PDB file of N, CA, C and O in Angstrom:
ATOM      1  N   MET A   1      -4.568   3.563 -18.899  1.00  0.00           N
ATOM      2  CA  MET A   1      -3.470   2.680 -18.468  1.00  0.00           C
ATOM      3  C   MET A   1      -2.733   3.314 -17.287  1.00  0.00           C
ATOM      4  O   MET A   1      -2.494   2.659 -16.273  1.00  0.00           O
ATOM      5  N   HIS A   2      -2.377   4.591 -17.428  1.00  0.00           N
ATOM      6  CA  HIS A   2      -1.629   5.253 -16.351  1.00  0.00           C
ATOM      7  C   HIS A   2      -2.433   5.264 -15.059  1.00  0.00           C
ATOM      8  O   HIS A   2      -1.893   5.033 -13.977  1.00  0.00           O
ATOM      9  N   LYS A   3      -3.730   5.536 -15.181  1.00  0.00           N
ATOM     10  CA  LYS A   3      -4.575   5.587 -13.980  1.00  0.00           C
ATOM     11  C   LYS A   3      -4.560   4.233 -13.278  1.00  0.00           C
ATOM     12  O   LYS A   3      -4.452   4.153 -12.055  1.00  0.00           O
ATOM     13  N   LEU A   4      -4.672   3.169 -14.078  1.00  0.00           N
ATOM     14  CA  LEU A   4      -4.692   1.827 -13.488  1.00  0.00           C
ATOM     15  C   LEU A   4      -3.388   1.567 -12.736  1.00  0.00           C
ATOM     16  O   LEU A   4      -3.393   1.043 -11.623  1.00  0.00           O
ATOM     17  N   VAL A   5      -2.272   1.942 -13.362  1.00  0.00           N
ATOM     18  CA  VAL A   5      -0.964   1.728 -12.730  1.00  0.00           C
ATOM     19  C   VAL A   5      -0.881   2.517 -11.427  1.00  0.00           C
ATOM     20  O   VAL A   5      -0.422   2.002 -10.408  1.00  0.00           O
ATOM     21  N   LEU A   6      -1.333   3.780 -11.470  1.00  0.00           N
ATOM     22  CA  LEU A   6      -1.272   4.620 -10.264  1.00  0.00           C
ATOM     23  C   LEU A   6      -2.115   4.010  -9.152  1.00  0.00           C
ATOM     24  O   LEU A   6      -1.685   3.955  -8.000  1.00  0.00           O
ATOM     25  N   ILE A   7      -3.321   3.551  -9.499  1.00  0.00           N
ATOM     26  CA  ILE A   7      -4.199   2.946  -8.485  1.00  0.00           C
ATOM     27  C   ILE A   7      -3.515   1.716  -7.900  1.00  0.00           C
ATOM     28  O   ILE A   7      -3.491   1.539  -6.682  1.00  0.00           O
ATOM     29  N   ARG A   8      -2.963   0.871  -8.753  1.00  0.00           N
ATOM     30  CA  ARG A   8      -2.305  -0.347  -8.274  1.00  0.00           C
ATOM     31  C   ARG A   8      -1.123   0.030  -7.384  1.00  0.00           C
ATOM     32  O   ARG A   8      -0.931  -0.567  -6.325  1.00  0.00           O
ATOM     33  N   HIS A   9      -0.343   0.999  -7.799  1.00  0.00           N
ATOM     34  CA  HIS A   9       0.820   1.425  -7.023  1.00  0.00           C
ATOM     35  C   HIS A   9       0.364   1.956  -5.664  1.00  0.00           C
ATOM     36  O   HIS A   9       0.981   1.665  -4.639  1.00  0.00           O
ATOM     37  N   GLY A  10      -0.705   2.726  -5.662  1.00  0.00           N
ATOM     38  CA  GLY A  10      -1.224   3.282  -4.409  1.00  0.00           C
ATOM     39  C   GLY A  10      -1.646   2.159  -3.476  1.00  0.00           C
ATOM     40  O   GLY A  10      -1.376   2.213  -2.276  1.00  0.00           O
ATOM     41  N   GLU A  11      -2.309   1.135  -4.020  1.00  0.00           N
ATOM     42  CA  GLU A  11      -2.746   0.015  -3.183  1.00  0.00           C
ATOM     43  C   GLU A  11      -1.535  -0.689  -2.594  1.00  0.00           C
ATOM     44  O   GLU A  11      -1.537  -1.049  -1.417  1.00  0.00           O
ATOM     45  N   SER A  12      -0.492  -0.891  -3.412  1.00  0.00           N
ATOM     46  CA  SER A  12       0.710  -1.570  -2.921  1.00  0.00           C
ATOM     47  C   SER A  12       1.337  -0.772  -1.788  1.00  0.00           C
ATOM     48  O   SER A  12       1.710  -1.336  -0.759  1.00  0.00           O
ATOM     49  N   THR A  13       1.454   0.544  -1.974  1.00  0.00           N
ATOM     50  CA  THR A  13       2.051   1.391  -0.939  1.00  0.00           C
ATOM     51  C   THR A  13       1.219   1.329   0.328  1.00  0.00           C
ATOM     52  O   THR A  13       1.764   1.195   1.424  1.00  0.00           O
ATOM     53  N   TRP A  14      -0.098   1.427   0.188  1.00  0.00           N
ATOM     54  CA  TRP A  14      -0.975   1.397   1.368  1.00  0.00           C
ATOM     55  C   TRP A  14      -0.834   0.053   2.064  1.00  0.00           C
ATOM     56  O   TRP A  14      -0.803  -0.014   3.293  1.00  0.00           O
ATOM     57  N   ASN A  15      -0.749  -1.018   1.282  1.00  0.00           N
ATOM     58  CA  ASN A  15      -0.619  -2.350   1.856  1.00  0.00           C
ATOM     59  C   ASN A  15       0.673  -2.433   2.664  1.00  0.00           C
ATOM     60  O   ASN A  15       0.668  -2.954   3.780  1.00  0.00           O
ATOM     61  N   LEU A  16       1.771  -1.929   2.120  1.00  0.00           N
ATOM     62  CA  LEU A  16       3.053  -1.965   2.837  1.00  0.00           C
ATOM     63  C   LEU A  16       2.957  -1.156   4.122  1.00  0.00           C
ATOM     64  O   LEU A  16       3.407  -1.605   5.176  1.00  0.00           O
ATOM     65  N   GLU A  17       2.371   0.035   4.038  1.00  0.00           N
ATOM     66  CA  GLU A  17       2.245   0.880   5.234  1.00  0.00           C
ATOM     67  C   GLU A  17       1.379   0.179   6.274  1.00  0.00           C
ATOM     68  O   GLU A  17       1.698   0.200   7.463  1.00  0.00           O
ATOM     69  N   ASN A  18       0.284  -0.442   5.835  1.00  0.00           N
ATOM     70  CA  ASN A  18      -0.615  -1.131   6.752  1.00  0.00           C
ATOM     71  C   ASN A  18       0.129  -2.272   7.440  1.00  0.00           C
ATOM     72  O   ASN A  18      -0.038  -2.492   8.640  1.00  0.00           O
ATOM     73  N   ARG A  19       0.953  -2.998   6.679  1.00  0.00           N
ATOM     74  CA  ARG A  19       1.714  -4.110   7.267  1.00  0.00           C
ATOM     75  C   ARG A  19       2.671  -3.578   8.325  1.00  0.00           C
ATOM     76  O   ARG A  19       2.763  -4.137   9.418  1.00  0.00           O
ATOM     77  N   PHE A  20       3.382  -2.502   8.004  1.00  0.00           N
ATOM     78  CA  PHE A  20       4.330  -1.926   8.966  1.00  0.00           C
ATOM     79  C   PHE A  20       3.603  -1.476  10.224  1.00  0.00           C
ATOM     80  O   PHE A  20       4.098  -1.667  11.335  1.00  0.00           O
ATOM     81  N   THR A  21       2.432  -0.878  10.050  1.00  0.00           N
ATOM     82  CA  THR A  21       1.654  -0.420  11.204  1.00  0.00           C
ATOM     83  C   THR A  21       1.283  -1.616  12.065  1.00  0.00           C
ATOM     84  O   THR A  21       1.386  -1.562  13.290  1.00  0.00           O
ATOM     85  N   GLY A  22       0.853  -2.693  11.426  1.00  0.00           N
ATOM     86  CA  GLY A  22       0.488  -3.902  12.167  1.00  0.00           C
ATOM     87  C   GLY A  22       1.686  -4.426  12.946  1.00  0.00           C
ATOM     88  O   GLY A  22       1.553  -4.803  14.110  1.00  0.00           O
ATOM     89  N   TRP A  23       2.848  -4.453  12.315  1.00  0.00           N
ATOM     90  CA  TRP A  23       4.050  -4.944  12.988  1.00  0.00           C
ATOM     91  C   TRP A  23       4.363  -4.065  14.195  1.00  0.00           C
ATOM     92  O   TRP A  23       4.722  -4.564  15.262  1.00  0.00           O
ATOM     93  N   THR A  24       4.224  -2.754  14.017  1.00  0.00           N
ATOM     94  CA  THR A  24       4.517  -1.830  15.116  1.00  0.00           C
ATOM     95  C   THR A  24       3.546  -2.064  16.265  1.00  0.00           C
ATOM     96  O   THR A  24       3.944  -2.069  17.429  1.00  0.00           O
ATOM     97  N   ASP A  25       2.257  -2.261  15.934  1.00  0.00           N
ATOM     98  CA  ASP A  25       1.258  -2.497  16.985  1.00  0.00           C
ATOM     99  C   ASP A  25       1.634  -3.739  17.785  1.00  0.00           C
ATOM    100  O   ASP A  25       1.547  -3.740  19.012  1.00  0.00           O
ATOM    101  N   VAL A  26       2.046  -4.785  17.098  1.00  0.00           N
ATOM    102  CA  VAL A  26       2.396  -6.039  17.776  1.00  0.00           C
ATOM    103  C   VAL A  26       3.661  -5.806  18.588  1.00  0.00           C
ATOM    104  O   VAL A  26       4.150  -6.723  19.249  1.00  0.00           O
TER     105      VAL A  26
END
């Protein structure tokens, strides 16, 4: 259970960072 939560949390964080990077590029 903990591993699943950590993986999901990591994906969310990466997604947010990726979005911010995209905004900065634009």
